[in-house]
N, CA, C and O atoms as a CHARMM CRD file, in Angstrom:
* protein
*
  348
    1    1 MET  N    105.21700 110.69500 108.99100 PROA 1      0.00000
    2    1 MET  CA   105.06500 109.26900 109.18800 PROA 1      0.00000
    3    1 MET  C    103.62200 108.87000 108.87000 PROA 1      0.00000
    4    1 MET  O    102.67300 109.52800 109.29800 PROA 1      0.00000
    5    2 ASN  N    103.47800 107.79200 108.11900 PROA 2      0.00000
    6    2 ASN  CA   102.16500 107.25900 107.77900 PROA 2      0.00000
    7    2 ASN  C    101.78900 106.14300 108.74500 PROA 2      0.00000
    8    2 ASN  O    102.64100 105.48700 109.34300 PROA 2      0.00000
    9    3 HSD  N    100.47500 105.95500 108.87300 PROA 3      0.00000
   10    3 HSD  CA    99.94000 104.92700 109.75200 PROA 3      0.00000
   11    3 HSD  C     98.82400 104.17100 109.04400 PROA 3      0.00000
   12    3 HSD  O     98.21100 104.66700 108.09900 PROA 3      0.00000
   13    4 LEU  N     98.58300 102.97200 109.52300 PROA 4      0.00000
   14    4 LEU  CA    97.46100 102.15700 109.07100 PROA 4      0.00000
   15    4 LEU  C     96.61400 101.83600 110.29000 PROA 4      0.00000
   16    4 LEU  O     97.12000 101.32900 111.29100 PROA 4      0.00000
   17    5 PHE  N     95.31400 102.13300 110.20100 PROA 5      0.00000
   18    5 PHE  CA    94.35000 101.86600 111.26600 PROA 5      0.00000
   19    5 PHE  C     93.36000 100.83900 110.73600 PROA 5      0.00000
   20    5 PHE  O     92.80400 101.01400 109.65200 PROA 5      0.00000
   21    6 ILE  N     93.13600  99.77200 111.49200 PROA 6      0.00000
   22    6 ILE  CA    92.17600  98.72900 111.11200 PROA 6      0.00000
   23    6 ILE  C     91.26900  98.44400 112.30200 PROA 6      0.00000
   24    6 ILE  O     91.73700  98.34300 113.43600 PROA 6      0.00000
   25    7 ARG  N     89.97000  98.31400 112.04000 PROA 7      0.00000
   26    7 ARG  CA    88.99400  97.92900 113.04100 PROA 7      0.00000
   27    7 ARG  C     88.11800  96.83400 112.45800 PROA 7      0.00000
   28    7 ARG  O     87.61900  96.96600 111.34000 PROA 7      0.00000
   29    8 HSD  N     87.92800  95.75700 113.20400 PROA 8      0.00000
   30    8 HSD  CA    86.98600  94.71200 112.78200 PROA 8      0.00000
   31    8 HSD  C     86.57600  93.87200 113.97400 PROA 8      0.00000
   32    8 HSD  O     87.17600  93.95000 115.04500 PROA 8      0.00000
   33    9 LYS  N     85.54200  93.06700 113.77000 PROA 9      0.00000
   34    9 LYS  CA    85.06200  92.14200 114.79600 PROA 9      0.00000
   35    9 LYS  C     85.50700  90.73100 114.43300 PROA 9      0.00000
   36    9 LYS  O     85.66500  90.38500 113.26200 PROA 9      0.00000
   37   10 VAL  N     85.70200  89.93000 115.47200 PROA 10     0.00000
   38   10 VAL  CA    86.13200  88.54800 115.29300 PROA 10     0.00000
   39   10 VAL  C     85.19100  87.63300 116.07900 PROA 10     0.00000
   40   10 VAL  O     84.53000  88.06900 117.02100 PROA 10     0.00000
   41   11 SER  N     85.14000  86.37000 115.68100 PROA 11     0.00000
   42   11 SER  CA    84.25300  85.43700 116.36700 PROA 11     0.00000
   43   11 SER  C     84.80600  85.00600 117.72400 PROA 11     0.00000
   44   11 SER  O     84.04200  84.73700 118.65100 PROA 11     0.00000
   45   12 ASN  N     86.13400  84.94100 117.84100 PROA 12     0.00000
   46   12 ASN  CA    86.77200  84.51500 119.08200 PROA 12     0.00000
   47   12 ASN  C     88.14800  85.16400 119.13900 PROA 12     0.00000
   48   12 ASN  O     89.01400  84.86500 118.31700 PROA 12     0.00000
   49   13 PHE  N     88.34900  86.05300 120.10900 PROA 13     0.00000
   50   13 PHE  CA    89.59300  86.81100 120.15000 PROA 13     0.00000
   51   13 PHE  C     90.82100  85.91700 120.27800 PROA 13     0.00000
   52   13 PHE  O     91.80600  86.12800 119.57200 PROA 13     0.00000
   53   14 ALA  N     90.78300  84.93000 121.15900 PROA 14     0.00000
   54   14 ALA  CA    91.95900  84.07300 121.37500 PROA 14     0.00000
   55   14 ALA  C     92.36100  83.35300 120.09400 PROA 14     0.00000
   56   14 ALA  O     93.54600  83.29400 119.76600 PROA 14     0.00000
   57   15 ALA  N     91.39200  82.80500 119.36700 PROA 15     0.00000
   58   15 ALA  CA    91.68500  82.11300 118.10700 PROA 15     0.00000
   59   15 ALA  C     92.18700  83.11200 117.06700 PROA 15     0.00000
   60   15 ALA  O     93.13500  82.82700 116.33500 PROA 15     0.00000
   61   16 TRP  N     91.55500  84.27800 117.00200 PROA 16     0.00000
   62   16 TRP  CA    91.99900  85.30800 116.06400 PROA 16     0.00000
   63   16 TRP  C     93.43600  85.72200 116.36900 PROA 16     0.00000
   64   16 TRP  O     94.24300  85.87400 115.45200 PROA 16     0.00000
   65   17 LYS  N     93.76300  85.90700 117.65400 PROA 17     0.00000
   66   17 LYS  CA    95.10200  86.37000 118.04900 PROA 17     0.00000
   67   17 LYS  C     96.17500  85.36400 117.62900 PROA 17     0.00000
   68   17 LYS  O     97.25500  85.76200 117.19500 PROA 17     0.00000
   69   18 ASP  N     95.89300  84.07900 117.75200 PROA 18     0.00000
   70   18 ASP  CA    96.84900  83.06300 117.29800 PROA 18     0.00000
   71   18 ASP  C     97.12100  83.21100 115.80300 PROA 18     0.00000
   72   18 ASP  O     98.27300  83.17800 115.37000 PROA 18     0.00000
   73   19 SER  N     96.05600  83.37500 115.01700 PROA 19     0.00000
   74   19 SER  CA    96.20800  83.54800 113.56800 PROA 19     0.00000
   75   19 SER  C     96.93200  84.85300 113.25100 PROA 19     0.00000
   76   19 SER  O     97.80700  84.88900 112.38600 PROA 19     0.00000
   77   20 TYR  N     96.57200  85.90900 113.94500 PROA 20     0.00000
   78   20 TYR  CA    97.21100  87.21300 113.76000 PROA 20     0.00000
   79   20 TYR  C     98.70700  87.11400 114.01900 PROA 20     0.00000
   80   20 TYR  O     99.51200  87.61100 113.23100 PROA 20     0.00000
   81   21 ASP  N     99.07500  86.48100 115.10800 PROA 21     0.00000
   82   21 ASP  CA   100.49500  86.33900 115.44600 PROA 21     0.00000
   83   21 ASP  C    101.24400  85.53000 114.38500 PROA 21     0.00000
   84   21 ASP  O    102.40200  85.82100 114.08500 PROA 21     0.00000
   85   22 SER  N    100.59300  84.52700 113.82500 PROA 22     0.00000
   86   22 SER  CA   101.26300  83.69400 112.81800 PROA 22     0.00000
   87   22 SER  C    101.45300  84.42800 111.48800 PROA 22     0.00000
   88   22 SER  O    102.19500  83.96300 110.62300 PROA 22     0.00000
   89   23 HSD  N    100.79100  85.56100 111.32500 PROA 23     0.00000
   90   23 HSD  CA   100.87000  86.34600 110.09200 PROA 23     0.00000
   91   23 HSD  C    101.85200  87.52200 110.23400 PROA 23     0.00000
   92   23 HSD  O    101.91200  88.38600 109.35800 PROA 23     0.00000
   93   24 ALA  N    102.61200  87.55700 111.31900 PROA 24     0.00000
   94   24 ALA  CA   103.51000  88.68800 111.61400 PROA 24     0.00000
   95   24 ALA  C    104.55000  88.91600 110.52900 PROA 24     0.00000
   96   24 ALA  O    104.85500  90.06400 110.20500 PROA 24     0.00000
   97   25 ALA  N    105.09700  87.85900 109.96400 PROA 25     0.00000
   98   25 ALA  CA   106.13100  88.01600 108.93200 PROA 25     0.00000
   99   25 ALA  C    105.58300  88.72700 107.69900 PROA 25     0.00000
  100   25 ALA  O    106.29200  89.51900 107.07800 PROA 25     0.00000
  101   26 SER  N    104.34400  88.45600 107.34300 PROA 26     0.00000
  102   26 SER  CA   103.72700  89.12600 106.19000 PROA 26     0.00000
  103   26 SER  C    103.56500  90.62100 106.45400 PROA 26     0.00000
  104   26 SER  O    103.80900  91.44600 105.57300 PROA 26     0.00000
  105   27 ARG  N    103.15300  90.96100 107.67300 PROA 27     0.00000
  106   27 ARG  CA   103.02500  92.37900 108.02200 PROA 27     0.00000
  107   27 ARG  C    104.38600  93.06200 107.98000 PROA 27     0.00000
  108   27 ARG  O    104.51100  94.17600 107.47000 PROA 27     0.00000
  109   28 ALA  N    105.39600  92.40200 108.51000 PROA 28     0.00000
  110   28 ALA  CA   106.74500  92.97700 108.50800 PROA 28     0.00000
  111   28 ALA  C    107.24900  93.17700 107.07600 PROA 28     0.00000
  112   28 ALA  O    107.87800  94.19100 106.77400 PROA 28     0.00000
  113   29 SER  N    106.97500  92.21700 106.20300 PROA 29     0.00000
  114   29 SER  CA   107.39200  92.33600 104.79700 PROA 29     0.00000
  115   29 SER  C    106.70800  93.50500 104.10400 PROA 29     0.00000
  116   29 SER  O    107.24000  94.06700 103.14700 PROA 29     0.00000
  117   30 ALA  N    105.52900  93.86600 104.59000 PROA 30     0.00000
  118   30 ALA  CA   104.79200  94.99700 104.02400 PROA 30     0.00000
  119   30 ALA  C    105.21000  96.31900 104.65600 PROA 30     0.00000
  120   30 ALA  O    104.65000  97.36800 104.33700 PROA 30     0.00000
  121   31 GLY  N    106.19300  96.27000 105.55000 PROA 31     0.00000
  122   31 GLY  CA   106.67900  97.49800 106.17200 PROA 31     0.00000
  123   31 GLY  C    105.80800  98.00500 107.29500 PROA 31     0.00000
  124   31 GLY  O    105.83800  99.19400 107.61300 PROA 31     0.00000
  125   32 LEU  N    105.02300  97.11700 107.90900 PROA 32     0.00000
  126   32 LEU  CA   104.13700  97.50600 109.00200 PROA 32     0.00000
  127   32 LEU  C    104.75200  97.14300 110.34600 PROA 32     0.00000
  128   32 LEU  O    105.28200  96.04600 110.52300 PROA 32     0.00000
  129   33 THR  N    104.67800  98.06400 111.28000 PROA 33     0.00000
  130   33 THR  CA   105.10600  97.83100 112.64600 PROA 33     0.00000
  131   33 THR  C    103.92600  98.10100 113.56400 PROA 33     0.00000
  132   33 THR  O    103.37200  99.20000 113.56400 PROA 33     0.00000
  133   34 GLU  N    103.54300  97.11100 114.34000 PROA 34     0.00000
  134   34 GLU  CA   102.39900  97.26600 115.24500 PROA 34     0.00000
  135   34 GLU  C    102.73600  98.26800 116.34100 PROA 34     0.00000
  136   34 GLU  O    103.75000  98.14200 117.02800 PROA 34     0.00000
  137   35 LEU  N    101.87300  99.25800 116.49100 PROA 35     0.00000
  138   35 LEU  CA   102.00100 100.22800 117.57500 PROA 35     0.00000
  139   35 LEU  C    101.02100  99.92700 118.69400 PROA 35     0.00000
  140   35 LEU  O    101.36400 100.01000 119.87400 PROA 35     0.00000
  141   36 HSD  N     99.78400  99.57100 118.31200 PROA 36     0.00000
  142   36 HSD  CA    98.74200  99.27800 119.29500 PROA 36     0.00000
  143   36 HSD  C     97.84000  98.16600 118.77000 PROA 36     0.00000
  144   36 HSD  O     97.48600  98.13600 117.59100 PROA 36     0.00000
  145   37 LEU  N     97.48100  97.26700 119.65600 PROA 37     0.00000
  146   37 LEU  CA    96.46100  96.25200 119.41300 PROA 37     0.00000
  147   37 LEU  C     95.51000  96.35400 120.59300 PROA 37     0.00000
  148   37 LEU  O     95.87600  96.03700 121.72400 PROA 37     0.00000
  149   38 LEU  N     94.29600  96.79400 120.32700 PROA 38     0.00000
  150   38 LEU  CA    93.33300  97.09100 121.38400 PROA 38     0.00000
  151   38 LEU  C     92.03400  96.34000 121.16400 PROA 38     0.00000
  152   38 LEU  O     91.69200  95.97300 120.04000 PROA 38     0.00000
  153   39 ARG  N     91.30600  96.11400 122.27000 PROA 39     0.00000
  154   39 ARG  CA    89.98800  95.48300 122.20900 PROA 39     0.00000
  155   39 ARG  C     88.96900  96.43500 122.82200 PROA 39     0.00000
  156   39 ARG  O     89.26500  97.16500 123.76800 PROA 39     0.00000
  157   40 SER  N     87.78400  96.41200 122.27300 PROA 40     0.00000
  158   40 SER  CA    86.70800  97.24100 122.80500 PROA 40     0.00000
  159   40 SER  C     86.32400  96.77300 124.21300 PROA 40     0.00000
  160   40 SER  O     86.24300  95.57300 124.47700 PROA 40     0.00000
  161   41 ILE  N     86.09300  97.71300 125.09000 PROA 41     0.00000
  162   41 ILE  CA    85.62800  97.37800 126.43500 PROA 41     0.00000
  163   41 ILE  C     84.22900  96.78800 126.36500 PROA 41     0.00000
  164   41 ILE  O     83.91100  95.86600 127.11500 PROA 41     0.00000
  165   42 ASP  N     83.38800  97.30400 125.47500 PROA 42     0.00000
  166   42 ASP  CA    82.00500  96.84200 125.35800 PROA 42     0.00000
  167   42 ASP  C     81.88900  95.51000 124.63300 PROA 42     0.00000
  168   42 ASP  O     80.95500  94.74900 124.88500 PROA 42     0.00000
  169   43 ASN  N     82.82600  95.21900 123.73500 PROA 43     0.00000
  170   43 ASN  CA    82.79800  93.97000 122.98000 PROA 43     0.00000
  171   43 ASN  C     84.23700  93.49600 122.79200 PROA 43     0.00000
  172   43 ASN  O     84.92500  93.97000 121.88800 PROA 43     0.00000
  173   44 PRO  N     84.70500  92.56400 123.63600 PROA 44     0.00000
  174   44 PRO  CA    86.10300  92.13700 123.54900 PROA 44     0.00000
  175   44 PRO  C     86.45200  91.41300 122.25100 PROA 44     0.00000
  176   44 PRO  O     87.61800  91.09100 122.02400 PROA 44     0.00000
  177   45 ASN  N     85.46200  91.15200 121.39500 PROA 45     0.00000
  178   45 ASN  CA    85.72500  90.56500 120.08400 PROA 45     0.00000
  179   45 ASN  C     85.77100  91.62500 118.98700 PROA 45     0.00000
  180   45 ASN  O     85.77700  91.29600 117.80100 PROA 45     0.00000
  181   46 GLU  N     85.80300  92.88800 119.38300 PROA 46     0.00000
  182   46 GLU  CA    86.03400  93.97700 118.43300 PROA 46     0.00000
  183   46 GLU  C     87.46700  94.45000 118.63700 PROA 46     0.00000
  184   46 GLU  O     87.85600  94.82100 119.74400 PROA 46     0.00000
  185   47 VAL  N     88.24800  94.43400 117.55600 PROA 47     0.00000
  186   47 VAL  CA    89.68400  94.66300 117.62500 PROA 47     0.00000
  187   47 VAL  C     90.04900  95.91400 116.82500 PROA 47     0.00000
  188   47 VAL  O     89.52200  96.15300 115.73800 PROA 47     0.00000
  189   48 VAL  N     90.95700  96.69700 117.38500 PROA 48     0.00000
  190   48 VAL  CA    91.48200  97.88400 116.72200 PROA 48     0.00000
  191   48 VAL  C     92.99700  97.76200 116.71000 PROA 48     0.00000
  192   48 VAL  O     93.61400  97.44800 117.72800 PROA 48     0.00000
  193   49 MET  N     93.59000  98.01400 115.54400 PROA 49     0.00000
  194   49 MET  CA    95.04200  97.94200 115.39800 PROA 49     0.00000
  195   49 MET  C     95.55900  99.22900 114.76900 PROA 49     0.00000
  196   49 MET  O     94.91800  99.80500 113.89000 PROA 49     0.00000
  197   50 LEU  N     96.71000  99.66800 115.22100 PROA 50     0.00000
  198   50 LEU  CA    97.37800 100.81900 114.62900 PROA 50     0.00000
  199   50 LEU  C     98.81400 100.41300 114.33700 PROA 50     0.00000
  200   50 LEU  O     99.52000  99.91400 115.21300 PROA 50     0.00000
  201   51 PHE  N     99.24000 100.63300 113.09500 PROA 51     0.00000
  202   51 PHE  CA   100.58300 100.29100 112.63600 PROA 51     0.00000
  203   51 PHE  C    101.27800 101.53200 112.11300 PROA 51     0.00000
  204   51 PHE  O    100.63300 102.42000 111.55600 PROA 51     0.00000
  205   52 SER  N    102.57300 101.59800 112.28700 PROA 52     0.00000
  206   52 SER  CA   103.35600 102.58300 111.54000 PROA 52     0.00000
  207   52 SER  C    103.65300 101.94800 110.18100 PROA 52     0.00000
  208   52 SER  O    103.77900 100.72900 110.06100 PROA 52     0.00000
  209   53 VAL  N    103.76300 102.79900 109.16900 PROA 53     0.00000
  210   53 VAL  CA   103.93800 102.34500 107.78400 PROA 53     0.00000
  211   53 VAL  C    105.26700 102.86500 107.26600 PROA 53     0.00000
  212   53 VAL  O    105.47300 104.07400 107.15900 PROA 53     0.00000
  213   54 ALA  N    106.17300 101.93900 106.94400 PROA 54     0.00000
  214   54 ALA  CA   107.48700 102.32700 106.41900 PROA 54     0.00000
  215   54 ALA  C    107.43300 102.62100 104.92400 PROA 54     0.00000
  216   54 ALA  O    108.15000 103.49400 104.43400 PROA 54     0.00000
  217   55 ASP  N    106.58200 101.89500 104.19700 PROA 55     0.00000
  218   55 ASP  CA   106.47000 102.04000 102.74500 PROA 55     0.00000
  219   55 ASP  C    104.98800 102.01600 102.38400 PROA 55     0.00000
  220   55 ASP  O    104.35100 100.96300 102.40800 PROA 55     0.00000
  221   56 LEU  N    104.45200 103.17900 102.05000 PROA 56     0.00000
  222   56 LEU  CA   103.00900 103.29800 101.81200 PROA 56     0.00000
  223   56 LEU  C    102.54200 102.39100 100.67900 PROA 56     0.00000
  224   56 LEU  O    101.48900 101.76200 100.79500 PROA 56     0.00000
  225   57 ASN  N    103.29400 102.30900  99.59800 PROA 57     0.00000
  226   57 ASN  CA   102.88500 101.45900  98.46700 PROA 57     0.00000
  227   57 ASN  C    102.80500  99.99400  98.86100 PROA 57     0.00000
  228   57 ASN  O    101.84600  99.30600  98.51000 PROA 57     0.00000
  229   58 LYS  N    103.81100  99.50900  99.59200 PROA 58     0.00000
  230   58 LYS  CA   103.79800  98.11100 100.04400 PROA 58     0.00000
  231   58 LYS  C    102.63700  97.85200 100.99700 PROA 58     0.00000
  232   58 LYS  O    101.97400  96.81800 100.91300 PROA 58     0.00000
  233   59 ALA  N    102.39800  98.79000 101.89600 PROA 59     0.00000
  234   59 ALA  CA   101.31700  98.63400 102.87200 PROA 59     0.00000
  235   59 ALA  C     99.95100  98.63200 102.18300 PROA 59     0.00000
  236   59 ALA  O     99.08100  97.83900 102.54500 PROA 59     0.00000
  237   60 GLN  N     99.75500  99.49800 101.20800 PROA 60     0.00000
  238   60 GLN  CA    98.48800  99.53700 100.47900 PROA 60     0.00000
  239   60 GLN  C     98.28300  98.24600  99.69100 PROA 60     0.00000
  240   60 GLN  O     97.16800  97.72600  99.63600 PROA 60     0.00000
  241   61 ALA  N     99.33900  97.73000  99.08600 PROA 61     0.00000
  242   61 ALA  CA    99.23300  96.46000  98.35900 PROA 61     0.00000
  243   61 ALA  C     98.89200  95.32800  99.31700 PROA 61     0.00000
  244   61 ALA  O     98.06600  94.47200  99.00000 PROA 61     0.00000
  245   62 PHE  N     99.51700  95.31900 100.47500 PROA 62     0.00000
  246   62 PHE  CA    99.23200  94.29800 101.48900 PROA 62     0.00000
  247   62 PHE  C     97.77100  94.37300 101.92800 PROA 62     0.00000
  248   62 PHE  O     97.09700  93.34600 102.01500 PROA 62     0.00000
  249   63 ALA  N     97.27800  95.58200 102.20700 PROA 63     0.00000
  250   63 ALA  CA    95.90500  95.76400 102.68400 PROA 63     0.00000
  251   63 ALA  C     94.87700  95.29100 101.65600 PROA 63     0.00000
  252   63 ALA  O     93.78300  94.86500 102.02400 PROA 63     0.00000
  253   64 ALA  N     95.21900  95.36400 100.38600 PROA 64     0.00000
  254   64 ALA  CA    94.30500  94.95100  99.31100 PROA 64     0.00000
  255   64 ALA  C     94.55000  93.51700  98.84700 PROA 64     0.00000
  256   64 ALA  O     93.88900  93.04900  97.92000 PROA 64     0.00000
  257   65 SER  N     95.48500  92.82000  99.47600 PROA 65     0.00000
  258   65 SER  CA    95.91100  91.51200  98.96900 PROA 65     0.00000
  259   65 SER  C     94.95100  90.37500  99.29900 PROA 65     0.00000
  260   65 SER  O     94.24900  90.39600 100.31000 PROA 65     0.00000
  261   66 ASP  N     94.94400  89.38800  98.41700 PROA 66     0.00000
  262   66 ASP  CA    94.19200  88.16200  98.66200 PROA 66     0.00000
  263   66 ASP  C     94.75500  87.42200  99.86800 PROA 66     0.00000
  264   66 ASP  O     94.01400  86.76700 100.60100 PROA 66     0.00000
  265   67 ASP  N     96.07000  87.52700 100.07400 PROA 67     0.00000
  266   67 ASP  CA    96.70300  86.88500 101.22900 PROA 67     0.00000
  267   67 ASP  C     96.09600  87.40100 102.52700 PROA 67     0.00000
  268   67 ASP  O     95.74300  86.60700 103.39900 PROA 67     0.00000
  269   68 LEU  N     95.96900  88.70500 102.66800 PROA 68     0.00000
  270   68 LEU  CA    95.38800  89.26800 103.88600 PROA 68     0.00000
  271   68 LEU  C     93.91700  88.89100 103.99600 PROA 68     0.00000
  272   68 LEU  O     93.45400  88.51000 105.07100 PROA 68     0.00000
  273   69 ARG  N     93.19300  88.99200 102.91300 PROA 69     0.00000
  274   69 ARG  CA    91.77000  88.64500 102.92600 PROA 69     0.00000
  275   69 ARG  C     91.58100  87.19900 103.39300 PROA 69     0.00000
  276   69 ARG  O     90.71600  86.91700 104.22200 PROA 69     0.00000
  277   70 SER  N     92.38300  86.30000 102.86300 PROA 70     0.00000
  278   70 SER  CA    92.31100  84.89000 103.23800 PROA 70     0.00000
  279   70 SER  C     92.68000  84.68600 104.70400 PROA 70     0.00000
  280   70 SER  O     92.01600  83.93000 105.41400 PROA 70     0.00000
  281   71 ALA  N     93.73400  85.35500 105.15600 PROA 71     0.00000
  282   71 ALA  CA    94.16200  85.23100 106.54900 PROA 71     0.00000
  283   71 ALA  C     93.08200  85.73800 107.50300 PROA 71     0.00000
  284   71 ALA  O     92.85100  85.14500 108.55700 PROA 71     0.00000
  285   72 MET  N     92.42700  86.82600 107.13500 PROA 72     0.00000
  286   72 MET  CA    91.36700  87.37500 107.98500 PROA 72     0.00000
  287   72 MET  C     90.17100  86.42500 108.04600 PROA 72     0.00000
  288   72 MET  O     89.58500  86.22100 109.10900 PROA 72     0.00000
  289   73 GLN  N     89.82200  85.85800 106.91600 PROA 73     0.00000
  290   73 GLN  CA    88.70600  84.91600 106.89100 PROA 73     0.00000
  291   73 GLN  C     89.02700  83.69200 107.74700 PROA 73     0.00000
  292   73 GLN  O     88.19200  83.24300 108.53300 PROA 73     0.00000
  293   74 LYS  N     90.22200  83.16300 107.59500 PROA 74     0.00000
  294   74 LYS  CA    90.66000  81.99400 108.35900 PROA 74     0.00000
  295   74 LYS  C     90.71700  82.29400 109.86300 PROA 74     0.00000
  296   74 LYS  O     90.44200  81.41900 110.68400 PROA 74     0.00000
  297   75 ALA  N     91.07100  83.52100 110.21300 PROA 75     0.00000
  298   75 ALA  CA    91.19200  83.91500 111.61800 PROA 75     0.00000
  299   75 ALA  C     89.84800  84.17000 112.29200 PROA 75     0.00000
  300   75 ALA  O     89.78000  84.27600 113.51700 PROA 75     0.00000
  301   76 GLY  N     88.77500  84.26900 111.50300 PROA 76     0.00000
  302   76 GLY  CA    87.45400  84.45700 112.08900 PROA 76     0.00000
  303   76 GLY  C     86.95700  85.88800 112.13600 PROA 76     0.00000
  304   76 GLY  O     86.13900  86.23100 112.98900 PROA 76     0.00000
  305   77 VAL  N     87.44500  86.73600 111.22100 PROA 77     0.00000
  306   77 VAL  CA    86.90000  88.09700 111.12800 PROA 77     0.00000
  307   77 VAL  C     85.46600  87.99100 110.64300 PROA 77     0.00000
  308   77 VAL  O     85.18800  87.32400 109.64600 PROA 77     0.00000
  309   78 THR  N     84.54600  88.65500 111.35700 PROA 78     0.00000
  310   78 THR  CA    83.12000  88.46600 111.09900 PROA 78     0.00000
  311   78 THR  C     82.43400  89.62800 110.40000 PROA 78     0.00000
  312   78 THR  O     81.27100  89.50700 110.01400 PROA 78     0.00000
  313   79 ASP  N     83.11700  90.74200 110.22800 PROA 79     0.00000
  314   79 ASP  CA    82.49700  91.86700 109.52700 PROA 79     0.00000
  315   79 ASP  C     83.49900  92.47900 108.55700 PROA 79     0.00000
  316   79 ASP  O     84.66500  92.08600 108.51100 PROA 79     0.00000
  317   80 LYS  N     83.02400  93.44000 107.79100 PROA 80     0.00000
  318   80 LYS  CA    83.91100  94.11800 106.84800 PROA 80     0.00000
  319   80 LYS  C     84.83000  95.04800 107.64200 PROA 80     0.00000
  320   80 LYS  O     84.34900  95.92600 108.35900 PROA 80     0.00000
  321   81 PRO  N     86.13400  94.86400 107.52100 PROA 81     0.00000
  322   81 PRO  CA    87.06400  95.71200 108.27200 PROA 81     0.00000
  323   81 PRO  C     86.99500  97.17300 107.81400 PROA 81     0.00000
  324   81 PRO  O     86.77800  97.47000 106.64000 PROA 81     0.00000
  325   82 ASP  N     87.18600  98.05900 108.77100 PROA 82     0.00000
  326   82 ASP  CA    87.40900  99.46200 108.46500 PROA 82     0.00000
  327   82 ASP  C     88.92300  99.62300 108.34600 PROA 82     0.00000
  328   82 ASP  O     89.65700  99.29000 109.27600 PROA 82     0.00000
  329   83 VAL  N     89.38700 100.12600 107.22300 PROA 83     0.00000
  330   83 VAL  CA    90.82400 100.26800 106.97100 PROA 83     0.00000
  331   83 VAL  C     91.09300 101.70700 106.55100 PROA 83     0.00000
  332   83 VAL  O     90.50000 102.20500 105.59400 PROA 83     0.00000
  333   84 TYR  N     91.99500 102.37000 107.27600 PROA 84     0.00000
  334   84 TYR  CA    92.31900 103.76200 106.99500 PROA 84     0.00000
  335   84 TYR  C     93.83600 103.94800 106.97300 PROA 84     0.00000
  336   84 TYR  O     94.53600 103.50200 107.88300 PROA 84     0.00000
  337   85 PHE  N     94.32600 104.59400 105.95000 PROA 85     0.00000
  338   85 PHE  CA    95.70800 105.03400 105.92100 PROA 85     0.00000
  339   85 PHE  C     95.70700 106.49000 106.37900 PROA 85     0.00000
  340   85 PHE  O     94.93600 107.30600 105.87300 PROA 85     0.00000
  341   86 LEU  N     96.57400 106.81200 107.34000 PROA 86     0.00000
  342   86 LEU  CA    96.58600 108.11800 107.97200 PROA 86     0.00000
  343   86 LEU  C     97.99600 108.70900 107.94800 PROA 86     0.00000
  344   86 LEU  O     98.98800 107.98200 107.90200 PROA 86     0.00000
  345   87 ASN  N     98.06400 110.03800 107.97900 PROA 87     0.00000
  346   87 ASN  CA    99.36800 110.68900 108.15700 PROA 87     0.00000
  347   87 ASN  C     99.23300 111.89100 109.04100 PROA 87     0.00000
  348   87 ASN  O    100.22100 112.57400 109.31100 PROA 87     0.00000
């Protein structure tokens, strides 16, 4: 089973979470299933996500997509995300 791990900081977690939730259909279309959504204890605006990946090619295309980049910018992501595909 493959996984996708993402870590990034956001300007406001509540606003980011609303945007994140509204993007759920896009993640599902890419074959991603959320396993964990976590926040740093030291910085509650630092977010870590772990997804299971049903289709690695679709997930990689999604991770590199302009759609995701735009959604992250709109949601208030403030740094360059760390993105790792794992197995």
